[in-house]
N, C-alpha and C positions, 0 to 999 in steps of 0.2 A: 489359437490364432484362427480367425475365420477365413473363409475362402477369398473374400474381397481384399483383406489386408495381405494375405499371402500372394495374391496375384500382383498387387502393387510392388511388393518386395522383389518378386521374381522379375518384373518388368524393369525395375530400377537397376537390378544386377545386370540384366541383359544390356541396358543402355550404357552402363559404365564399361562393360566388357567390350562392346562395339567401339566405344570412344577410344579405349586403350589400343585396340587393334588398329584402328584407323590412324591414330597418332604415330604408331610404329611403322606402318607400311606405306602410308601416303607420303609423297614428297613434301618436304618442309618448304615454307615460303623462302624464296631466294633472298640472300643478303647482298644488295648491290655494292656495298662498300667492300665486302670480302671479295666479290667477283672483280672489282676494280683493282684491288691489291694483287690478286692472282694474275690479272692481265698485265699489270705494270711489271711484276716479277718476270713474267714470260718475255716481255719486251726488253727488259734489261739484259736477260740472257741472250736474246737475239742480237743486241747491240754491243755485247761484250762489256757491259758496264756492271759494276757491283750495285746491289740493291738492298736497302734496309727499310722495312716498313715502320719500324718503331719510332717513337717520339725522340727527338733530339733537341734539347734546350740550349745546346752550346754552339750549334752551327751558325746561328744568326750572329753570335759574338765573333766568330771567325771572320765574318764579312761586315763587321760593324762600321767600317769606313764607308759603306754604302748607306745613303740616307734612308732608303726604304726599310732598313733593319734597325732604325732608331725610333720606331713608332711604339715602343712599349715591349712588354714581355711577349716573345715570339716562340712558338713551338713549331719546329720543322718535323716532317715525317715523310714517308715514302721517298727516301733519298737515293738518287742515282749518283754515282761518281766513277770517274775513270777517264779514258781518252776517247773522243769521238772525232773522226776525220783528222786525227793527229793533234787535236787540241784538248787540253785538260778541262773537263767540264764537271759541273755539279748541278743537279736538277732536283727540286723538291717541292712538296706542298708545304704551306705554312699558314698558321693562324695567328691573329693578334686581336687585342681587345678582350672582351669577356662579358659574361652575363647576357644582358639583352642585346648587346652589340658585339658580336663576334664576326670577324672578317676572314674569309677563306681566299687565299691567293696561291699562286705558284710562281716559282722563279727558275730561270735557266741562266747559268753563269759560266762564262769561259774565263779562265785565269790567264794572266799575262805576267811577264817579267818586266814590269815597268811601274810607273807611279804617275797616273794622270789626275788632273783636277776633276772635281765632281761636276758632271754634266748630265742633265736629265732631258730626254726628248719624249714628250708625251702628247697624246691627243687632248683636245679640249674636253675635259671631263673632271671627275672628282680627283683623280691622281694629279692632274696639272695644278689644281688648287692646293693639294697637299705639298707639292714641290715648292710652290711659292710661299706657303706657310712656313716651310723649313728655311726660308731666307734666301732662296735662289732668285736671281733677277731674270726677267723675261727678255730674250734677245730677238730683235727683228731681223728678217731676211728679205732680200730683194724679190725672191720668188713669192708672188702673191698666193699661188696654190699651196705652197709649202707652209707659209705663215698662217693660212686659214686652217690647215689640217693639223698642224703641230705647234706646240709651245716648247721652246728650247730655253732652259735655264742653266746657267753655268757660272762658276766662280772665275772663269777665264774666258772672256769673250773671244779672243784670238783662237784659242783651242776649239771653241764651239764652231767657229767659222771653218777651221781646218777639218773638223769632223763632218760637218754638213756641206760637203762639196756637191757638185751637181749629180754625180752618180749615186751618192748616198741619198740625196733628196729624192731622186727618181725611184730608188728602191723603196724608200719609206712611203712614198705616195702610192706605191703598189701594195703596201702592207700597212694600211692605216690603223690596224688593231694593235700595233706594237707600242709598248712603253719601254723605253731603254734608259739605262743609267750606265755611264762610263765613269769609273772612279778608281783611284789607286791601282790595284793590280787586277781589276776585273771589268768585264763587260757583262751587264745583266739585262735580261728581258723579263718583264713581269706581266702576269695576267691575273685579272680579277676573277679567277675561277680555279678550281682544283685541277690537278693533272688528269687529262683524258687520254687513255692509252692510244686511241686512234690519232691523236694529234702530237704526241711527244716527239716522235722522230722528225716530223715536219717542222716543229718549232725549234728543235735542236739545229736543224739545217739552216733555218733563218738566223739563228744566233751566230752560227759560224760564218754565214755570209756577211753579217754586219761586221764581225771581227775582220774579215778579209777586206772589207771596204775602208777600213781605217788606213790612212796613208802611211806607208812605211817610214817616211821621214819623221813622223811623230815618235817612233820608237827609238830613233837615233838621238832625238833631242831629250827624251824623257830620262 
């Protein structure tokens, strides 16, 4: 082997050795999804909620009376459950669709001992059109500001008016990003986004506030 070839071999060995050393000792590129899961787990511990990051294909079936979970095969994951501010809650990421069109949403649900008709309160966007496509009729309200900001669809118009009383409308107008469904034994708030650790506690508080704004006489009639 001549000196030129030997030099090239030695250089190649040095390059490989340096690459191996660097790969072992330099910090690896951070995984944002792993970090999010870790932050969600830490948050669950802080809130005294149980947390499971694994996929759950049965959870949507448990809440199948909610129209938002009748959109096809749904995979839930990053599931929180337990009691928050004395209310039983479930919070999770979920996906539906597949292939080229996969949708990533999150849901915050408080469970109730009642049985309410399906009512959806959504802002003017894709989800409001989904609600109407599912067969719910749009209900008009005297408040022009509220009617311009939200679309209310319900199988029971009287119930929708009872839910959307002045204080509820005032609260929703101050929180226009909310999409709400009240049905069966649940009040749910949906977001067209995955769970963000810095917003989970805030959105849980808003969910509980919506539950508290439901008139108590509705529970005696249900």
